Each structure stands twice: as structure tokens, then as C-alpha cells.
C-alpha positions in Angstrom: -73.7 119.5 26.2 -76.7 116.8 25.8 -79.0 119.8 26.8 -77.7 122.3 24.0 -78.3 119.2 21.4 -82.5 119.2 23.1 -81.1 115.8 24.7 -83.2 116.5 27.5 -83.8 112.4 28.2 -79.5 111.7 28.1 -78.8 114.6 30.0 -81.0 113.4 32.5 -80.0 109.8 32.8 -76.0 110.7 32.2 -77.0 113.0 35.6 -78.7 110.2 37.5 -75.9 107.5 36.7 -73.2 110.1 37.8 -75.4 111.0 41.2 -75.7 107.3 41.8 -71.9 106.8 41.4 -70.9 109.2 43.7 -73.3 107.8 46.0 -71.9 104.7 45.9 -68.2 106.0 46.1 -69.1 107.8 49.2 -71.5 104.5 50.8 -68.4 102.1 50.5 -66.0 105.0 51.5 -63.8 104.5 48.5 -60.2 106.0 49.0 -60.4 106.9 52.9 -57.4 106.1 54.2 -56.6 103.6 57.0 -54.0 106.1 58.5 -54.8 108.0 61.2 -51.7 110.5 61.4 -49.1 112.1 59.6 -45.7 112.6 61.2 -42.7 114.6 59.8 -39.2 113.9 60.8 -36.4 116.4 60.3 -33.0 114.3 60.3 -29.8 116.0 59.8 -27.5 114.3 57.0 -24.9 112.8 59.0 -27.7 111.0 60.7 -29.5 109.8 58.0 -29.5 105.5 57.7 -32.9 103.6 56.8 -33.7 102.2 60.0 -33.1 105.5 62.4 -36.8 105.1 64.0 -37.7 101.5 63.5 -37.1 101.0 67.7 -39.4 103.6 68.5 -42.3 102.8 65.8 -42.4 99.1 66.8 -42.9 100.7 70.6 -45.4 103.0 69.9 -47.2 102.3 66.6 -49.1 99.8 65.2 -48.1 100.3 61.7 -45.7 102.8 59.8 -45.3 103.6 56.4 -42.8 105.8 54.4 -44.4 107.9 52.5 -42.1 110.6 51.4 -38.7 111.9 51.4 -36.9 115.5 51.0 -34.1 117.4 51.8 -34.2 120.9 53.4 -31.9 123.6 54.3 -30.1 123.4 51.1 -29.3 119.5 51.4 -27.9 119.6 54.8 -31.4 118.4 56.6 -33.5 115.2 55.6 -37.3 115.5 55.9 -39.1 112.0 56.3 -43.2 111.4 56.0 -44.4 108.5 57.5 -48.1 107.6 58.0 -48.4 105.9 61.1 -51.3 104.3 63.2 -50.5 105.1 67.0 -51.1 102.7 69.6 -53.9 102.9 71.7 -51.7 103.9 74.8 -49.5 105.6 73.1 -49.1 109.1 74.5 -48.1 111.9 71.9 -45.9 113.2 73.9 -43.4 110.5 74.8 -43.6 109.4 71.1 -42.6 113.3 69.9 -39.9 112.9 73.1 -38.4 109.6 71.7 -37.6 110.9 68.4 -36.3 113.9 69.2 -33.6 112.4 71.0 -32.4 110.4 68.0 -33.1 113.1 65.5 -30.7 115.7 67.6 -34.0 117.6 68.7 -34.8 118.9 65.5 -38.0 119.8 64.1 -40.9 116.8 64.5 -44.6 116.8 63.6 -47.5 115.2 63.9 -50.6 116.0 62.0 -53.9 114.2 63.0 -56.2 112.9 59.6 -60.2 112.3 60.3 -61.1 109.5 62.8 -62.9 106.6 61.3 -64.9 106.3 64.8 
């Protein structure tokens, strides 16, 4: 816009300023999440209660946070989405098997996010 008004010095100044802001955001890793995995668990409506997976999370994760709850299959199933950080000793298969025993062997998935190392 400033180039169209023949304000080239202002255009260069705004470009440098914008580039500096983006560089600083990148340098300080602004907005980078601390969660390393997304866990999605489908639970039947009749098994839906607040602390269904708390004992499993205490055993296998360092931290967990409920991110989203939604209904599926015309309201007969509930899909919970958690952001979790697993312990270093956690085996993903053991975690998934533990969850499947609680959710009547329905769908469970783990999605890996970018590692901070």
C-alpha cells in the first residue's frame, strides 16, 4: 500500500519491522506447545463419567489436560480429546491397552506432535 503512494522508505521500514517481529517470535518459540501427544478416546454413553481414566493417567503420564469433548454416532458415543505428556518409561501399547479395558474396547488413538529435543 505504501509503495502505491510512493512511500518506499515507509514500505522498507514496515518490512524490516515485520521481519524483526517474526524473527523474535521464532527465536523465543512463541506459541510452541508443551504437549507432546494428543490422545483420542471413544467412550460409550453409559460409561461416561468424569474420572474414568484418572488412574490410568496417574500411572502412565506426567500431565494430561482435557481439550475437547464431542458426541459421535448420533450421540451414543462420546469422543474425548486429551493433550498428554507421557512418562519416559511409558510404553504406548500398554497405555492403549489399559484404556481399551476401560472404554469397552472402542477406538483409541495417539497422535504425536513435534518433539522439543
